[in-house]
C-alpha positions in Angstrom: -46.0 -72.2 -88.4 -49.4 -72.0 -86.7 -50.8 -69.0 -84.9 -49.5 -69.4 -80.8 -46.8 -71.6 -81.8 -43.2 -70.7 -80.7 -40.6 -70.8 -82.9 -37.4 -71.9 -81.9 -34.2 -70.3 -83.0 -31.2 -72.8 -82.7 -28.3 -71.1 -80.5 -24.7 -72.8 -80.1 -24.2 -74.1 -76.6 -25.8 -72.9 -73.3 -25.9 -69.3 -71.8 -23.1 -68.6 -69.6 -22.8 -65.6 -67.1 -20.2 -64.5 -65.1 -21.2 -61.4 -62.2 -18.4 -59.4 -60.6 -18.8 -57.9 -57.0 -16.5 -54.5 -57.2 -16.2 -52.0 -54.3 -14.6 -48.2 -55.4 -12.4 -46.6 -53.3 -13.0 -42.5 -53.2 -9.6 -41.8 -51.4 -7.4 -43.3 -54.7 -10.1 -43.8 -57.5 -8.9 -47.6 -57.1 -11.8 -50.6 -57.9 -11.5 -53.7 -55.5 -12.9 -56.6 -57.7 -14.2 -60.1 -57.8 -15.6 -62.2 -60.6 -17.8 -65.2 -59.5 -19.6 -67.7 -61.5 -23.1 -67.1 -59.0 -24.4 -63.9 -57.8 -25.6 -64.7 -53.9 -24.9 -64.6 -50.7 -22.2 -66.9 -50.4 -20.3 -64.9 -53.0 -20.9 -61.7 -51.0 -20.1 -62.8 -48.2 -16.1 -64.5 -50.2 -16.1 -60.7 -51.6 -16.7 -59.0 -48.0 -13.7 -60.7 -46.6 -11.5 -60.1 -49.7 -12.5 -56.3 -48.8 -11.9 -56.9 -45.3 -8.8 -59.4 -44.7 -7.3 -58.5 -48.0 -7.4 -55.2 -49.9 -8.3 -53.0 -46.5 -6.8 -55.3 -43.8 -5.8 -52.7 -41.3 -7.6 -49.8 -41.7 -11.5 -48.5 -41.6 -14.1 -49.1 -44.4 -17.3 -47.6 -45.0 -19.6 -49.7 -48.0 -22.0 -48.3 -49.2 -24.6 -51.0 -50.8 -27.7 -51.4 -52.2 -30.4 -53.5 -50.7 -30.2 -57.0 -53.1 -31.5 -59.8 -51.6 -28.1 -61.2 -51.6 -27.1 -58.2 -49.2 -29.7 -58.2 -46.9 -29.9 -62.2 -46.4 -29.5 -63.6 -43.0 -25.6 -65.2 -43.9 -24.3 -62.0 -45.5 -26.1 -59.9 -42.2 -23.9 -62.1 -40.2 -20.8 -62.0 -42.2 -21.2 -58.2 -41.7 -21.4 -58.2 -38.4 -17.9 -60.2 -37.6 -16.5 -56.9 -39.3 -18.7 -54.4 -37.3 -15.9 -52.7 -35.1 -14.1 -51.7 -38.7 -16.9 -51.6 -40.9 -20.0 -49.3 -41.6 -22.4 -50.0 -44.2 -23.9 -47.6 -45.1 -27.5 -49.0 -46.6 -28.9 -47.1 -49.9 -32.6 -46.4 -50.5 -34.3 -48.7 -52.8 -34.5 -47.9 -56.6 -31.6 -45.3 -56.1 -28.4 -46.8 -57.7 -28.1 -43.6 -58.9 -26.1 -42.3 -55.5 -23.7 -45.4 -55.5 -20.5 -44.7 -57.3 -19.6 -48.2 -58.5 -23.4 -48.2 -60.7 -20.9 -45.4 -62.9 -18.4 -47.2 -62.8 -20.2 -50.3 -64.2 -21.4 -48.4 -66.6 -17.8 -47.6 -67.9 -17.1 -51.0 -67.5 -19.9 -52.3 -69.7 -18.7 -49.9 -72.7 -15.2 -50.6 -72.6 -14.9 -54.2 -71.6 -18.7 -55.5 -73.5 -21.0 -52.7 -75.5 -20.8 -53.0 -79.5 -18.2 -56.5 -79.0 -18.7 -60.0 -79.3 -16.1 -62.3 -77.3 -15.3 -65.6 -78.7 -16.3 -67.0 -75.0 -16.5 -66.2 -71.2 -13.2 -66.3 -70.5 -12.2 -63.8 -73.1 -15.4 -61.4 -71.5 -13.3 -62.2 -68.6 -10.1 -60.9 -69.8 -11.6 -57.7 -71.1 -13.2 -57.3 -67.6 -9.9 -57.5 -66.1 -8.2 -55.4 -68.3 -10.6 -52.3 -67.7 -10.2 -52.8 -64.0 -6.2 -52.7 -64.0 -6.9 -49.4 -66.3 -9.0 -48.0 -63.7 -7.0 -48.8 -61.2 -3.5 -47.2 -62.9 -3.8 -43.3 -61.8 -2.3 -41.5 -65.2 -4.5 -44.0 -67.8 -7.0 -42.0 -69.9 -9.8 -43.8 -69.9 -9.8 -43.9 -65.5 -12.7 -42.5 -63.8 -11.9 -40.2 -61.2 -15.2 -39.4 -59.2 -13.4 -37.7 -56.2 -11.7 -34.7 -58.2 -15.4 -33.5 -59.0 -16.0 -33.4 -55.3 -12.8 -31.5 -54.3 -13.0 -28.0 -52.9 -12.5 -25.6 -55.3 -9.9 -22.8 -54.2 
């Protein structure tokens, strides 16, 4: 191989991706989520509608979110404004993911569902994600993260 030439390594198939949108409920520790093929404004809007119309149809919601471009797009802002009577959005400062509890859960999810594992296909990975989130939503599961208990007043 000549200097400056790029070596090509054959790999089976083309790369596939999955994206999970999620929301952590501080009251009960549950994670509401949707898995999408694309991470864009349309997927984010579908997730907002899922949260506001299916998961929490009759209560006020405080949503903490970062400044991803698809969160701040015109379409996303219009969708958020449709629920302004029940939805309060808290925008985190840029480059501060450590302020958002869901980021800690994403780390846990990656550790339990994907790290040091080779899934046969995308469907197996999605099943592992689903199982990990189901375990999070069970109050007595040993792998469950409970952020709220760290902020309870001490007696």
